Wavefront OBJ file of the C-alpha trace (Angstrom):
o trace
v -22.989 -27.893 -33.545
v -20.220 -25.320 -32.997
v -22.613 -22.481 -33.747
v -25.145 -23.720 -31.170
v -22.533 -24.228 -28.453
v -20.972 -20.862 -29.273
v -24.327 -19.109 -28.992
v -25.046 -20.825 -25.659
v -21.665 -19.673 -24.273
v -22.242 -16.150 -25.579
v -25.658 -16.109 -23.893
v -24.191 -17.304 -20.587
v -21.484 -14.650 -20.823
v -24.033 -11.925 -21.493
v -26.111 -13.089 -18.511
v -23.079 -12.847 -16.205
v -22.246 -9.410 -17.595
v -25.824 -8.297 -16.946
v -25.700 -9.575 -13.352
v -22.416 -7.710 -12.837
v -23.845 -4.446 -14.107
v -26.906 -4.811 -11.881
v -24.498 -5.317 -8.960
v -22.752 -2.071 -9.866
v -26.033 -0.224 -9.446
v -27.459 -2.089 -6.447
v -24.530 -2.624 -4.058
v -24.020 -0.070 -1.282
v -20.314 0.805 -1.385
v -17.296 0.898 -3.648
v -15.828 -2.368 -2.396
v -19.020 -4.369 -2.969
v -19.479 -2.802 -6.397
v -15.904 -3.642 -7.299
v -16.489 -7.234 -6.242
v -19.587 -7.498 -8.437
v -17.802 -5.994 -11.402
v -14.749 -8.181 -11.013
v -16.369 -11.538 -10.390
v -19.349 -11.394 -12.723
v -17.923 -9.339 -15.532
v -14.614 -11.239 -15.622
v -16.374 -14.583 -15.853
v -19.002 -13.208 -18.207
v -16.592 -11.548 -20.612
v -14.272 -14.569 -20.634
v -17.216 -16.886 -21.344
v -18.447 -14.552 -24.060
v -15.010 -14.542 -25.732
v -14.742 -18.330 -25.471
v -18.184 -18.530 -27.098
v -16.952 -16.316 -29.937
v -13.947 -18.618 -30.379
v -16.156 -21.723 -30.490
v -18.626 -20.064 -32.859
v -15.941 -18.930 -35.317
v -14.095 -22.257 -35.367
v -10.356 -22.512 -35.969
v -9.423 -19.059 -37.189
v -7.478 -15.930 -36.351
v -10.592 -14.530 -34.688
v -10.760 -17.549 -32.360
v -7.107 -17.137 -31.398
v -7.606 -13.436 -30.643
v -10.734 -14.167 -28.606
v -8.967 -16.825 -26.547
v -5.982 -14.543 -25.946
v -8.376 -11.803 -24.862
v -10.119 -14.189 -22.454
v -6.809 -15.269 -20.910
v -5.720 -11.639 -20.579
v -8.973 -10.671 -18.844
v -8.827 -13.669 -16.499
v -5.279 -12.756 -15.454
v -5.501 -8.977 -15.188
v -8.996 -8.162 -13.964
v -8.690 -9.658 -10.456
v -5.238 -8.122 -9.996
v -6.500 -4.709 -11.095
v -9.521 -4.910 -8.800
v -7.298 -5.819 -5.859
v -5.026 -2.859 -6.580
v -7.997 -0.490 -6.844
v -9.521 -1.757 -3.575
v -6.211 -1.541 -1.726
v -5.565 1.963 -3.038
v -9.063 3.078 -2.082
v -8.625 1.710 1.429
v -5.259 3.413 1.864
v -6.725 6.720 0.667
v -9.500 6.523 3.248
v -12.584 5.319 1.367
v -14.894 3.975 4.070
v -16.602 0.604 4.043
v -20.372 0.339 4.180
v -21.613 0.563 7.791
v -23.075 -2.949 7.494
v -19.693 -4.492 6.675
v -18.653 -7.212 9.083
v -14.887 -7.428 8.594
v -12.106 -5.136 7.374
v -9.212 -7.408 6.406
v -7.060 -4.511 5.173
v -7.371 -2.726 8.529
v -6.484 -5.900 10.420
v -3.421 -6.416 8.228
v -2.361 -2.778 8.635
v -2.637 -3.046 12.441
v -0.489 -6.194 12.427
v 2.165 -4.461 10.322
v 2.167 -1.387 12.590
v 2.515 -3.617 15.648
v 5.432 -5.514 14.079
v 7.081 -2.234 13.055
v 6.709 -0.753 16.561
v 8.001 -3.959 18.128
v 11.059 -3.900 15.856
v 11.821 -0.234 16.619
v 11.737 -0.739 20.389
v 13.988 -3.793 20.288
l 1 2 3 4 5 6 7 8 9 10 11 12 13 14 15 16 17 18 19 20 21 22 23 24 25 26 27 28 29 30 31 32 33 34 35 36 37 38 39 40 41 42 43 44 45 46 47 48 49 50 51 52 53 54 55 56 57 58 59 60 61 62 63 64 65 66 67 68 69 70 71 72 73 74 75 76 77 78 79 80 81 82 83 84 85 86 87 88 89 90 91 92 93 94 95 96 97 98 99 100 101 102 103 104 105 106 107 108 109 110 111 112 113 114 115 116 117 118 119 120
């Protein structure tokens, strides 16, 4: 039973990883590619590691796999956010079909607040 469930979870994880890698190739700009890599690959790799833990049963390998999954779930979104923010600050342009630029809106609000504070 554990082997079957473990294999199913590993298969689901591999499918998510595959979808994420296809997104890396197909999406038009760095921000969309980063989103595909972060969402799909984080979920896929965590599911794959949980499947390894279920497949191996109660063992040191299962503990390491679960710790790895927790580490990936905590650090991957934070790292992707830092990369996207750094890219935006360094001037990497969004795709021309993008609808909203939340970083630009936030930067304009901060500049307005800063200018308002300096004049007061």
